Backbone atoms as SQL, in Angstrom:
CREATE TABLE atoms (id INTEGER PRIMARY KEY, chain TEXT, resi INTEGER, resn TEXT, atom TEXT, x REAL, y REAL, z REAL);
INSERT INTO atoms VALUES
  (1, 'A', 1, 'UNK', 'N', -27.079, 0.969, 2.774),
  (2, 'A', 1, 'UNK', 'CA', -26.691, -0.394, 2.965),
  (3, 'A', 1, 'UNK', 'C', -27.540, -1.073, 3.999),
  (4, 'A', 2, 'UNK', 'N', -27.688, -2.378, 3.838),
  (5, 'A', 2, 'UNK', 'CA', -28.575, -3.117, 4.715),
  (6, 'A', 2, 'UNK', 'C', -27.863, -3.589, 5.989),
  (7, 'A', 3, 'UNK', 'N', -28.557, -3.946, 7.043),
  (8, 'A', 3, 'UNK', 'CA', -27.910, -4.459, 8.236),
  (9, 'A', 3, 'UNK', 'C', -27.703, -5.946, 8.271),
  (10, 'A', 4, 'UNK', 'N', -27.928, -6.608, 7.142),
  (11, 'A', 4, 'UNK', 'CA', -27.835, -8.059, 7.037),
  (12, 'A', 4, 'UNK', 'C', -26.336, -8.441, 7.199),
  (13, 'A', 5, 'UNK', 'N', -26.149, -9.563, 7.910),
  (14, 'A', 5, 'UNK', 'CA', -24.701, -10.066, 8.076),
  (15, 'A', 5, 'UNK', 'C', -24.313, -10.949, 6.904),
  (16, 'A', 6, 'UNK', 'N', -23.005, -10.788, 6.561),
  (17, 'A', 6, 'UNK', 'CA', -22.379, -11.560, 5.459),
  (18, 'A', 6, 'UNK', 'C', -21.443, -12.525, 6.153),
  (19, 'A', 7, 'UNK', 'N', -21.793, -13.833, 6.137),
  (20, 'A', 7, 'UNK', 'CA', -20.973, -14.778, 6.813),
  (21, 'A', 7, 'UNK', 'C', -19.586, -15.005, 6.183),
  (22, 'A', 8, 'UNK', 'N', -19.488, -14.831, 4.880),
  (23, 'A', 8, 'UNK', 'CA', -18.196, -15.001, 4.258),
  (24, 'A', 8, 'UNK', 'C', -17.170, -13.875, 4.638),
  (25, 'A', 9, 'UNK', 'N', -17.761, -12.806, 5.186),
  (26, 'A', 9, 'UNK', 'CA', -16.910, -11.675, 5.581),
  (27, 'A', 9, 'UNK', 'C', -16.764, -11.616, 7.108),
  (28, 'A', 10, 'UNK', 'N', -16.842, -12.770, 7.756),
  (29, 'A', 10, 'UNK', 'CA', -16.703, -12.799, 9.170),
  (30, 'A', 10, 'UNK', 'C', -17.814, -12.298, 9.990),
  (31, 'A', 11, 'UNK', 'N', -19.028, -12.248, 9.322),
  (32, 'A', 11, 'UNK', 'CA', -20.169, -11.775, 10.108),
  (33, 'A', 11, 'UNK', 'C', -20.372, -10.253, 10.096),
  (34, 'A', 12, 'UNK', 'N', -19.591, -9.537, 9.259),
  (35, 'A', 12, 'UNK', 'CA', -19.825, -8.135, 9.120),
  (36, 'A', 12, 'UNK', 'C', -21.042, -7.889, 8.316),
  (37, 'A', 13, 'UNK', 'N', -21.622, -6.679, 8.480),
  (38, 'A', 13, 'UNK', 'CA', -22.803, -6.374, 7.769),
  (39, 'A', 13, 'UNK', 'C', -22.511, -5.654, 6.430),
  (40, 'A', 14, 'UNK', 'N', -23.488, -5.631, 5.546),
  (41, 'A', 14, 'UNK', 'CA', -23.418, -4.948, 4.301),
  (42, 'A', 14, 'UNK', 'C', -22.947, -3.477, 4.499),
  (43, 'A', 15, 'UNK', 'N', -23.537, -2.884, 5.591),
  (44, 'A', 15, 'UNK', 'CA', -23.288, -1.476, 5.922),
  (45, 'A', 15, 'UNK', 'C', -21.741, -1.317, 6.231),
  (46, 'A', 16, 'UNK', 'N', -21.211, -2.235, 6.974),
  (47, 'A', 16, 'UNK', 'CA', -19.749, -2.158, 7.302),
  (48, 'A', 16, 'UNK', 'C', -18.901, -2.322, 6.084),
  (49, 'A', 17, 'UNK', 'N', -19.217, -3.356, 5.292),
  (50, 'A', 17, 'UNK', 'CA', -18.339, -3.614, 4.121),
  (51, 'A', 17, 'UNK', 'C', -18.578, -2.548, 3.027),
  (52, 'A', 18, 'UNK', 'N', -19.794, -2.106, 2.881),
  (53, 'A', 18, 'UNK', 'CA', -20.032, -1.111, 1.738),
  (54, 'A', 18, 'UNK', 'C', -19.360, 0.139, 2.044),
  (55, 'A', 19, 'UNK', 'N', -19.443, 0.689, 3.190),
  (56, 'A', 19, 'UNK', 'CA', -18.798, 1.941, 3.500),
  (57, 'A', 19, 'UNK', 'C', -17.230, 1.815, 3.403),
  (58, 'A', 20, 'UNK', 'N', -16.659, 0.658, 3.851),
  (59, 'A', 20, 'UNK', 'CA', -15.240, 0.455, 3.716),
  (60, 'A', 20, 'UNK', 'C', -14.801, 0.443, 2.323),
  (61, 'A', 21, 'UNK', 'N', -15.503, -0.320, 1.431),
  (62, 'A', 21, 'UNK', 'CA', -15.255, -0.482, -0.002),
  (63, 'A', 21, 'UNK', 'C', -15.267, 0.884, -0.690),
  (64, 'A', 22, 'UNK', 'N', -16.303, 1.684, -0.302),
  (65, 'A', 22, 'UNK', 'CA', -16.422, 3.055, -0.910),
  (66, 'A', 22, 'UNK', 'C', -15.215, 3.921, -0.511),
  (67, 'A', 23, 'UNK', 'N', -14.818, 3.847, 0.751),
  (68, 'A', 23, 'UNK', 'CA', -13.684, 4.562, 1.208),
  (69, 'A', 23, 'UNK', 'C', -12.394, 4.205, 0.490),
  (70, 'A', 24, 'UNK', 'N', -12.190, 2.860, 0.373),
  (71, 'A', 24, 'UNK', 'CA', -11.008, 2.383, -0.336),
  (72, 'A', 24, 'UNK', 'C', -11.044, 2.812, -1.820),
  (73, 'A', 25, 'UNK', 'N', -12.209, 2.716, -2.458),
  (74, 'A', 25, 'UNK', 'CA', -12.260, 3.187, -3.827),
  (75, 'A', 25, 'UNK', 'C', -11.906, 4.606, -3.997),
  (76, 'A', 26, 'UNK', 'N', -12.395, 5.448, -3.075),
  (77, 'A', 26, 'UNK', 'CA', -12.107, 6.903, -3.160),
  (78, 'A', 26, 'UNK', 'C', -10.623, 7.133, -2.916),
  (79, 'A', 27, 'UNK', 'N', -10.006, 6.437, -1.963),
  (80, 'A', 27, 'UNK', 'CA', -8.592, 6.577, -1.757),
  (81, 'A', 27, 'UNK', 'C', -7.764, 6.201, -2.946),
  (82, 'A', 28, 'UNK', 'N', -8.147, 5.129, -3.625),
  (83, 'A', 28, 'UNK', 'CA', -7.373, 4.636, -4.754),
  (84, 'A', 28, 'UNK', 'C', -7.495, 5.532, -5.960),
  (85, 'A', 29, 'UNK', 'N', -8.381, 6.461, -5.952),
  (86, 'A', 29, 'UNK', 'CA', -8.481, 7.420, -7.112),
  (87, 'A', 29, 'UNK', 'C', -7.327, 8.322, -7.045),
  (88, 'A', 30, 'UNK', 'N', -6.665, 8.522, -5.894),
  (89, 'A', 30, 'UNK', 'CA', -5.481, 9.350, -5.759),
  (90, 'A', 30, 'UNK', 'C', -4.291, 8.560, -6.175),
  (91, 'A', 31, 'UNK', 'N', -3.501, 9.020, -7.261),
  (92, 'A', 31, 'UNK', 'CA', -2.393, 8.217, -7.768),
  (93, 'A', 31, 'UNK', 'C', -1.311, 8.029, -6.714),
  (94, 'A', 32, 'UNK', 'N', -1.099, 8.944, -5.834),
  (95, 'A', 32, 'UNK', 'CA', -0.127, 8.860, -4.799),
  (96, 'A', 32, 'UNK', 'C', -0.386, 7.612, -3.885),
  (97, 'A', 33, 'UNK', 'N', -1.665, 7.554, -3.417),
  (98, 'A', 33, 'UNK', 'CA', -2.033, 6.481, -2.548),
  (99, 'A', 33, 'UNK', 'C', -2.020, 5.158, -3.257),
  (100, 'A', 34, 'UNK', 'N', -2.484, 5.112, -4.524),
  (101, 'A', 34, 'UNK', 'CA', -2.493, 3.943, -5.359),
  (102, 'A', 34, 'UNK', 'C', -1.112, 3.325, -5.518),
  (103, 'A', 35, 'UNK', 'N', -0.158, 4.189, -5.777),
  (104, 'A', 35, 'UNK', 'CA', 1.240, 3.721, -5.941),
  (105, 'A', 35, 'UNK', 'C', 1.818, 3.254, -4.656),
  (106, 'A', 36, 'UNK', 'N', 1.514, 3.949, -3.588),
  (107, 'A', 36, 'UNK', 'CA', 1.983, 3.531, -2.272),
  (108, 'A', 36, 'UNK', 'C', 1.485, 2.178, -1.874),
  (109, 'A', 37, 'UNK', 'N', 0.164, 1.952, -2.082),
  (110, 'A', 37, 'UNK', 'CA', -0.477, 0.707, -1.664),
  (111, 'A', 37, 'UNK', 'C', -0.011, -0.497, -2.459),
  (112, 'A', 38, 'UNK', 'N', 0.272, -0.202, -3.760),
  (113, 'A', 38, 'UNK', 'CA', 0.772, -1.245, -4.667),
  (114, 'A', 38, 'UNK', 'C', 2.151, -1.740, -4.164),
  (115, 'A', 39, 'UNK', 'N', 3.033, -0.724, -3.886),
  (116, 'A', 39, 'UNK', 'CA', 4.311, -1.035, -3.509),
  (117, 'A', 39, 'UNK', 'C', 4.347, -1.697, -2.059),
  (118, 'A', 40, 'UNK', 'N', 3.469, -1.213, -1.195),
  (119, 'A', 40, 'UNK', 'CA', 3.430, -1.701, 0.152),
  (120, 'A', 40, 'UNK', 'C', 3.066, -3.155, 0.122),
  (121, 'A', 41, 'UNK', 'N', 2.091, -3.542, -0.723),
  (122, 'A', 41, 'UNK', 'CA', 1.702, -4.917, -0.858),
  (123, 'A', 41, 'UNK', 'C', 2.804, -5.830, -1.373),
  (124, 'A', 42, 'UNK', 'N', 3.552, -5.269, -2.302),
  (125, 'A', 42, 'UNK', 'CA', 4.701, -6.008, -2.870),
  (126, 'A', 42, 'UNK', 'C', 5.761, -6.267, -1.849),
  (127, 'A', 43, 'UNK', 'N', 6.062, -5.246, -1.042),
  (128, 'A', 43, 'UNK', 'CA', 7.093, -5.367, -0.001),
  (129, 'A', 43, 'UNK', 'C', 6.640, -6.334, 1.096),
  (130, 'A', 44, 'UNK', 'N', 5.399, -6.268, 1.443),
  (131, 'A', 44, 'UNK', 'CA', 4.836, -7.164, 2.397),
  (132, 'A', 44, 'UNK', 'C', 4.914, -8.608, 1.950),
  (133, 'A', 45, 'UNK', 'N', 4.691, -8.832, 0.681),
  (134, 'A', 45, 'UNK', 'CA', 4.830, -10.190, 0.108),
  (135, 'A', 45, 'UNK', 'C', 6.241, -10.654, 0.156),
  (136, 'A', 46, 'UNK', 'N', 7.178, -9.853, 0.061),
  (137, 'A', 46, 'UNK', 'CA', 8.581, -10.182, 0.191),
  (138, 'A', 46, 'UNK', 'C', 8.868, -10.707, 1.584),
  (139, 'A', 47, 'UNK', 'N', 8.330, -10.172, 2.603),
  (140, 'A', 47, 'UNK', 'CA', 8.418, -10.601, 3.979),
  (141, 'A', 47, 'UNK', 'C', 7.880, -12.024, 4.043),
  (142, 'A', 48, 'UNK', 'N', 6.691, -12.234, 3.470),
  (143, 'A', 48, 'UNK', 'CA', 6.037, -13.552, 3.559),
  (144, 'A', 48, 'UNK', 'C', 6.916, -14.636, 2.820),
  (145, 'A', 49, 'UNK', 'N', 7.521, -14.181, 1.710),
  (146, 'A', 49, 'UNK', 'CA', 8.390, -15.120, 0.906),
  (147, 'A', 49, 'UNK', 'C', 9.701, -15.341, 1.552),
  (148, 'A', 50, 'UNK', 'N', 10.113, -14.449, 2.506),
  (149, 'A', 50, 'UNK', 'CA', 11.423, -14.653, 3.121),
  (150, 'A', 50, 'UNK', 'C', 12.574, -13.907, 2.379),
  (151, 'A', 51, 'UNK', 'N', 12.261, -13.095, 1.402),
  (152, 'A', 51, 'UNK', 'CA', 13.291, -12.323, 0.683),
  (153, 'A', 51, 'UNK', 'C', 13.546, -11.042, 1.330),
  (154, 'A', 52, 'UNK', 'N', 12.751, -10.657, 2.346),
  (155, 'A', 52, 'UNK', 'CA', 13.012, -9.406, 3.083),
  (156, 'A', 52, 'UNK', 'C', 12.614, -9.693, 4.531),
  (157, 'A', 53, 'UNK', 'N', 13.480, -9.097, 5.416),
  (158, 'A', 53, 'UNK', 'CA', 13.140, -9.366, 6.845),
  (159, 'A', 53, 'UNK', 'C', 12.064, -8.303, 7.326),
  (160, 'A', 54, 'UNK', 'N', 11.551, -8.578, 8.430),
  (161, 'A', 54, 'UNK', 'CA', 10.480, -7.726, 8.944),
  (162, 'A', 54, 'UNK', 'C', 11.079, -6.336, 9.356),
  (163, 'A', 55, 'UNK', 'N', 12.362, -6.352, 9.818),
  (164, 'A', 55, 'UNK', 'CA', 13.030, -5.112, 10.127),
  (165, 'A', 55, 'UNK', 'C', 13.312, -4.249, 8.927),
  (166, 'A', 56, 'UNK', 'N', 13.728, -4.936, 7.845),
  (167, 'A', 56, 'UNK', 'CA', 13.931, -4.208, 6.584),
  (168, 'A', 56, 'UNK', 'C', 12.588, -3.642, 6.049),
  (169, 'A', 57, 'UNK', 'N', 11.553, -4.441, 6.203),
  (170, 'A', 57, 'UNK', 'CA', 10.278, -3.948, 5.734),
  (171, 'A', 57, 'UNK', 'C', 9.819, -2.709, 6.577),
  (172, 'A', 58, 'UNK', 'N', 9.949, -2.829, 7.902),
  (173, 'A', 58, 'UNK', 'CA', 9.616, -1.771, 8.760),
  (174, 'A', 58, 'UNK', 'C', 10.356, -0.442, 8.471),
  (175, 'A', 59, 'UNK', 'N', 11.602, -0.621, 8.194),
  (176, 'A', 59, 'UNK', 'CA', 12.421, 0.615, 7.777),
  (177, 'A', 59, 'UNK', 'C', 11.928, 1.138, 6.443),
  (178, 'A', 60, 'UNK', 'N', 11.683, 0.289, 5.473),
  (179, 'A', 60, 'UNK', 'CA', 11.183, 0.787, 4.136),
  (180, 'A', 60, 'UNK', 'C', 9.809, 1.405, 4.368),
  (181, 'A', 61, 'UNK', 'N', 8.994, 0.782, 5.126),
  (182, 'A', 61, 'UNK', 'CA', 7.630, 1.317, 5.386),
  (183, 'A', 61, 'UNK', 'C', 7.615, 2.678, 5.967),
  (184, 'A', 62, 'UNK', 'N', 8.505, 2.924, 6.914),
  (185, 'A', 62, 'UNK', 'CA', 8.653, 4.293, 7.520),
  (186, 'A', 62, 'UNK', 'C', 9.032, 5.340, 6.469),
  (187, 'A', 63, 'UNK', 'N', 10.066, 4.945, 5.663),
  (188, 'A', 63, 'UNK', 'CA', 10.501, 5.900, 4.611),
  (189, 'A', 63, 'UNK', 'C', 9.355, 6.103, 3.616),
  (190, 'A', 64, 'UNK', 'N', 8.720, 5.017, 3.192),
  (191, 'A', 64, 'UNK', 'CA', 7.647, 5.192, 2.173),
  (192, 'A', 64, 'UNK', 'C', 6.498, 6.032, 2.693),
  (193, 'A', 65, 'UNK', 'N', 6.115, 5.859, 3.920),
  (194, 'A', 65, 'UNK', 'CA', 4.992, 6.752, 4.512),
  (195, 'A', 65, 'UNK', 'C', 5.432, 8.167, 4.522),
  (196, 'A', 66, 'UNK', 'N', 6.746, 8.407, 4.881),
  (197, 'A', 66, 'UNK', 'CA', 7.179, 9.809, 4.889),
  (198, 'A', 66, 'UNK', 'C', 7.182, 10.401, 3.514),
  (199, 'A', 67, 'UNK', 'N', 7.647, 9.678, 2.591),
  (200, 'A', 67, 'UNK', 'CA', 7.677, 10.199, 1.183),
  (201, 'A', 67, 'UNK', 'C', 6.212, 10.344, 0.568),
  (202, 'A', 68, 'UNK', 'N', 5.356, 9.447, 0.968),
  (203, 'A', 68, 'UNK', 'CA', 3.951, 9.487, 0.533),
  (204, 'A', 68, 'UNK', 'C', 3.321, 10.770, 1.069),
  (205, 'A', 69, 'UNK', 'N', 3.544, 11.009, 2.348),
  (206, 'A', 69, 'UNK', 'CA', 2.977, 12.273, 2.968),
  (207, 'A', 69, 'UNK', 'C', 3.590, 13.512, 2.342),
  (208, 'A', 70, 'UNK', 'N', 4.860, 13.493, 2.067),
  (209, 'A', 70, 'UNK', 'CA', 5.452, 14.612, 1.396),
  (210, 'A', 70, 'UNK', 'C', 4.870, 14.825, 0.030),
  (211, 'A', 71, 'UNK', 'N', 4.568, 13.765, -0.683),
  (212, 'A', 71, 'UNK', 'CA', 3.988, 13.912, -2.003),
  (213, 'A', 71, 'UNK', 'C', 2.481, 14.378, -1.900),
  (214, 'A', 72, 'UNK', 'N', 1.787, 13.870, -0.940),
  (215, 'A', 72, 'UNK', 'CA', 0.446, 14.374, -0.674),
  (216, 'A', 72, 'UNK', 'C', 0.340, 15.819, -0.356),
  (217, 'A', 73, 'UNK', 'N', 1.429, 16.265, 0.345),
  (218, 'A', 73, 'UNK', 'CA', 1.467, 17.718, 0.763),
  (219, 'A', 73, 'UNK', 'C', 2.055, 18.574, -0.363),
  (220, 'A', 74, 'UNK', 'N', 2.478, 18.042, -1.455),
  (221, 'A', 74, 'UNK', 'CA', 3.061, 18.867, -2.520),
  (222, 'A', 74, 'UNK', 'C', 4.513, 19.180, -2.382),
  (223, 'A', 75, 'UNK', 'N', 5.214, 18.466, -1.403),
  (224, 'A', 75, 'UNK', 'CA', 6.648, 18.689, -1.179),
  (225, 'A', 75, 'UNK', 'C', 7.470, 17.812, -2.041),
  (226, 'A', 76, 'UNK', 'N', 6.933, 16.799, -2.698),
  (227, 'A', 76, 'UNK', 'CA', 7.638, 15.811, -3.529),
  (228, 'A', 76, 'UNK', 'C', 6.739, 15.539, -4.720),
  (229, 'A', 77, 'UNK', 'N', 7.330, 15.603, -5.911),
  (230, 'A', 77, 'UNK', 'CA', 6.570, 15.370, -7.148),
  (231, 'A', 77, 'UNK', 'C', 6.193, 13.844, -7.307),
  (232, 'A', 78, 'UNK', 'N', 5.093, 13.619, -7.820),
  (233, 'A', 78, 'UNK', 'CA', 4.556, 12.258, -8.005),
  (234, 'A', 78, 'UNK', 'C', 5.583, 11.387, -8.744),
  (235, 'A', 79, 'UNK', 'N', 6.138, 11.935, -9.820),
  (236, 'A', 79, 'UNK', 'CA', 7.098, 11.100, -10.635),
  (237, 'A', 79, 'UNK', 'C', 8.359, 10.830, -9.813),
  (238, 'A', 80, 'UNK', 'N', 8.830, 11.703, -8.901),
  (239, 'A', 80, 'UNK', 'CA', 9.952, 11.393, -8.041),
  (240, 'A', 80, 'UNK', 'C', 9.565, 10.289, -7.043),
  (241, 'A', 81, 'UNK', 'N', 8.399, 10.349, -6.535),
  (242, 'A', 81, 'UNK', 'CA', 7.887, 9.356, -5.567),
  (243, 'A', 81, 'UNK', 'C', 7.839, 8.006, -6.223),
  (244, 'A', 82, 'UNK', 'N', 7.238, 7.887, -7.493),
  (245, 'A', 82, 'UNK', 'CA', 7.196, 6.701, -8.207),
  (246, 'A', 82, 'UNK', 'C', 8.578, 6.166, -8.542),
  (247, 'A', 83, 'UNK', 'N', 9.440, 7.079, -8.879),
  (248, 'A', 83, 'UNK', 'CA', 10.835, 6.622, -9.251),
  (249, 'A', 83, 'UNK', 'C', 11.498, 6.036, -8.030),
  (250, 'A', 84, 'UNK', 'N', 11.269, 6.624, -6.862),
  (251, 'A', 84, 'UNK', 'CA', 11.854, 6.100, -5.637),
  (252, 'A', 84, 'UNK', 'C', 11.274, 4.690, -5.369),
  (253, 'A', 85, 'UNK', 'N', 9.998, 4.509, -5.518),
  (254, 'A', 85, 'UNK', 'CA', 9.343, 3.242, -5.302),
  (255, 'A', 85, 'UNK', 'C', 9.892, 2.228, -6.318),
  (256, 'A', 86, 'UNK', 'N', 10.021, 2.566, -7.536),
  (257, 'A', 86, 'UNK', 'CA', 10.588, 1.626, -8.572),
  (258, 'A', 86, 'UNK', 'C', 12.050, 1.352, -8.384),
  (259, 'A', 87, 'UNK', 'N', 12.807, 2.229, -7.901),
  (260, 'A', 87, 'UNK', 'CA', 14.213, 2.010, -7.692),
  (261, 'A', 87, 'UNK', 'C', 14.420, 0.933, -6.649),
  (262, 'A', 88, 'UNK', 'N', 13.557, 0.901, -5.654),
  (263, 'A', 88, 'UNK', 'CA', 13.609, -0.106, -4.676),
  (264, 'A', 88, 'UNK', 'C', 13.221, -1.442, -5.224),
  (265, 'A', 89, 'UNK', 'N', 12.234, -1.470, -6.161),
  (266, 'A', 89, 'UNK', 'CA', 11.771, -2.642, -6.817),
  (267, 'A', 89, 'UNK', 'C', 12.956, -3.284, -7.657),
  (268, 'A', 90, 'UNK', 'N', 13.687, -2.376, -8.305),
  (269, 'A', 90, 'UNK', 'CA', 14.782, -2.832, -9.173),
  (270, 'A', 90, 'UNK', 'C', 15.937, -3.421, -8.324),
  (271, 'A', 91, 'UNK', 'N', 16.153, -2.830, -7.146),
  (272, 'A', 91, 'UNK', 'CA', 17.154, -3.277, -6.224),
  (273, 'A', 91, 'UNK', 'C', 16.828, -4.749, -5.734),
  (274, 'A', 92, 'UNK', 'N', 15.489, -4.989, -5.477),
  (275, 'A', 92, 'UNK', 'CA', 15.107, -6.298, -5.076),
  (276, 'A', 92, 'UNK', 'C', 15.283, -7.319, -6.193),
  (277, 'A', 93, 'UNK', 'N', 15.049, -6.926, -7.413),
  (278, 'A', 93, 'UNK', 'CA', 15.259, -7.839, -8.518),
  (279, 'A', 93, 'UNK', 'C', 16.652, -8.253, -8.699),
  (280, 'A', 94, 'UNK', 'N', 17.637, -7.268, -8.497),
  (281, 'A', 94, 'UNK', 'CA', 19.043, -7.576, -8.587),
  (282, 'A', 94, 'UNK', 'C', 19.454, -8.559, -7.514),
  (283, 'A', 95, 'UNK', 'N', 18.875, -8.366, -6.352),
  (284, 'A', 95, 'UNK', 'CA', 19.243, -9.292, -5.203),
  (285, 'A', 95, 'UNK', 'C', 18.806, -10.682, -5.529),
  (286, 'A', 96, 'UNK', 'N', 17.683, -10.853, -6.154),
  (287, 'A', 96, 'UNK', 'CA', 17.151, -12.170, -6.462),
  (288, 'A', 96, 'UNK', 'C', 17.987, -12.831, -7.562),
  (289, 'A', 97, 'UNK', 'N', 18.604, -12.109, -8.447),
  (290, 'A', 97, 'UNK', 'CA', 19.476, -12.705, -9.561),
  (291, 'A', 97, 'UNK', 'C', 20.690, -13.287, -9.076);
């Protein structure tokens, strides 16, 4: 990667952004991390929209990280982790109705 600065990225260099993008791409190849990040972004959006409080989000985030780590360590099956994430999504839909 080159040392040239990219002004649209806040003055970061190609080297900074390239290595970060490669790291993110590698992480997202893992289905556990991919599902966690997708759900994390959705929950964070709920806070922005006002449908979830910051405290509720922090509680969910702690639980999700714990379950993610259990899944990465082989203590929890991927399908069970995904089911847990989706059950929370369904609960949020019911609250909106």
